[in-house]
Steps between C-alpha positions, in 0.01 A plus 500: 500500500772298675561301182535823304743640758714185486502503121603866495780432748642227277436693177749774598810275518375302199472823300847608616652170385322529165628857460861394569463214251372736233777762542751323270229465237438875506870561441501253210194660342639851548823400324301331224282807445807720478551364149175664388195334351633486147843382606352230725265376227781493245725303735237249616377426147843385383533137382753437778239575767255266328766230503559550873125488562475176307790343691364606840146392418615168359701424813205580729246311286716187501654505847196592713280211375800266521561587866129467578484155341823374659429651842137387518567149372790455740292629793213266411729197476665577834191600700211302352641173364662194657838609360794309650730716719266801482685682779831475317345620175341795681842614623669445164231688307536801729881489495538703174391804705844474659671540162489855360373512144819658368704224666291244312566693179873503582485122542317439173731734308803302617337158449327573166649813340282445196180535707448872468235734364131444559522124561763541772322795662164319506655182639698668779218733609247215505729283711586789733148639549265199511539481885308830519198303380582170672528659846155667531319220314653227717422695818139555394449138395591392853240730657203439272213310662453178297126491582396696190695269274352194670146638462564558130617140464192373684282684247650300217788717379820330393819573702626740232163677474473530879842661515415738216171604663608528866880526532626701203268799562628523858859495377448815295646743760817290532532447124437862408730631772784267400455577131507873575829468688650309208379757248637792702833326542522440127428865422781610732749216440847604391770253608355193328418683178840668479678167546273332247550789256125545457399863460191629680398841630704445815830432324433786258432738791829397663680574176337841467581599857859383448524752216352793694382536860202721415432363155126543436494205262558264791204654680287463189580129491425477872159660439417211266588260781257691719224443245582128491491491880154660502384236252634220722332647808168529318514142378584380852191674644282330239661160554482519880127563518317570824431148623556462874736226619494566876270310733384550857602202709766243436303287258594138448799410717638246255708514187339471161505145364805434286440363153681184400719563196517139389660480156571876514744463793808454283417786258428728797834416661682550170334837452593627846852360462544694176374822659731465801803408290456791261415761762723388788761238414641682196570833677620342826730256320639777280567732793665211687725425204616861470532523878756219497698699244505799736634313804855611423414858596293407807721680753486844341134453405379405849519846656318662210232229501432555870474877459269476200285232666445706817403801289256291296335351810449842655338644189282190456367518856429873494350485152275207587380661823434841345319358198276267701398780735437733206276244327283426804270809496414465132440125526273542804307786343439307177382191686278671757375805310518409133410791274622675188718726716660219699569305181661810353728533803602135476554510124717810538747303712539249217591745225862577583582131542456456125787741440862382498686575819726739311202721410370514857854557625568788264164657582575487873847644441339791313247556778762480774741737329231756417273480805653294781876523473567369857354163393731470198760223541331362812366156578151646552472585130608148408239348733235726346591370156462141622159576647382658174635217285382205710169612650306255278678202658384603845160626380401174331600297804325727753190513283478122511549494877224755558268305271542203735415718805128576454377836633226325700764396753608861554137603537446229760810615691376859503161386627686340792672827590824477301556825310758688296838349415443226759250337265758483226776375731288241684276373218622586151878486532518140633291383203704686241836451675626239249414732212686787667805278533466392138485859382809589702693200368405567138613863527822410683582248226444767237707762685793263545524456123396848379753648260441826318328717763759393759781597264360852466377568853718311744728731703861520387691196618188283534521176305267202465532147375300579188719799412820303556370209292393725213832684505693176455272355233525829312872425469420140397678374812250225583729338757529825697122549481418151626568562874256792507238291321556212743452727804183651349360149460612395848338805661177444312459135601381566861250757376371255241460235769289748698267521202477120489419496870221751444335272243512216751352716778224661294252256641 
């Protein structure tokens, strides 16, 4: 009875969050249905829509496996092999999180103008998004008890077979969660694809909404993105499985034995060097080069940079805090009371994140103007958009933290007289604290570089680094855009280092 009461108490805020996340989707579907069944079918069956579907699908099919391979291999080399300078490589492999994807695209466009279309889009998105896989896999590899792997070896399995039988299955939550984040980002990506001149549903939707604010064709295209999001969510559930990774007790208080690379040391170092150079050195060097060109206007630029930076920091903090708090009820409910209903509530929070920010922004503008006019042109509406768009980042992180905090510990605390929220604060929160911090940091990073929703929803006079950067690159003034890109990178570095620290403290 007490368990049911606790679940019901958490289900109410979880359902409220899911309802808020679904609101923009209802607006999109209503606009799409306004075209009528025949009109919608005629529009969606055009060859152009098939071309967009092929482009979007091709990008996802290529980039998601590429990020999984790069992120997992890099995490394995850093955490489970005798790789020289592993600590340095860990920091460098996480560092691309500090470089917004559209800044990387800006760098590659200026360095290699010929690298456009699908090849350029796939390259830039892979290099920008592989840390979403590297981070959870590396963190989990540090916490896994090596005893199972050692038992498998003692029974005659080879090192590779022991890893395949005991380690890879336990990495499935991290792999599936990271792959899902990458897939959702690809479905909603705009800046990279626009710079690379590669047309997908997102760029087409932006073009349609530029033609007409309430154009139903844009909503019809967005409804296809919703279907693709549902497919990605379904595949992630299948890939994740139900295998438990938490344990009661601390397990073996020793690191897993590191494998000697031997003759593979040089190829491993060359591989990681190539990844770091392509994902980090190229954009940072390019931004630095253009930044030197902009030094002549430093005096008049300084005041604007300070104003825009303060505004960006404020939005990032509020967006990260609101999103992490909003994700907590759904993550707890799914972990402690898993059912078809709780999975539905969690999946609902993922749907809107597959839509471009412009679609969510326009939907919230419509809702605010029609039903909640006092919220129009306020920061609260902007924060709500961030929470809707970036809930998966916090949800995946919190879900992993709760998986590492077994419910048996809460039950033991209650048997000792600790009840209500005190159990969560005293027992669960300390165990999942690093994951809470990770979720906050991931959302804050995303908010600080969000573009389209901020452009539509930010109150008049509010500017951010991403908006200022995009405004200058739109005029092909790369030197003027460089200072904003440099500050975005500089602000993201401390947050990225927090993520590195979490990996080190996972034990």
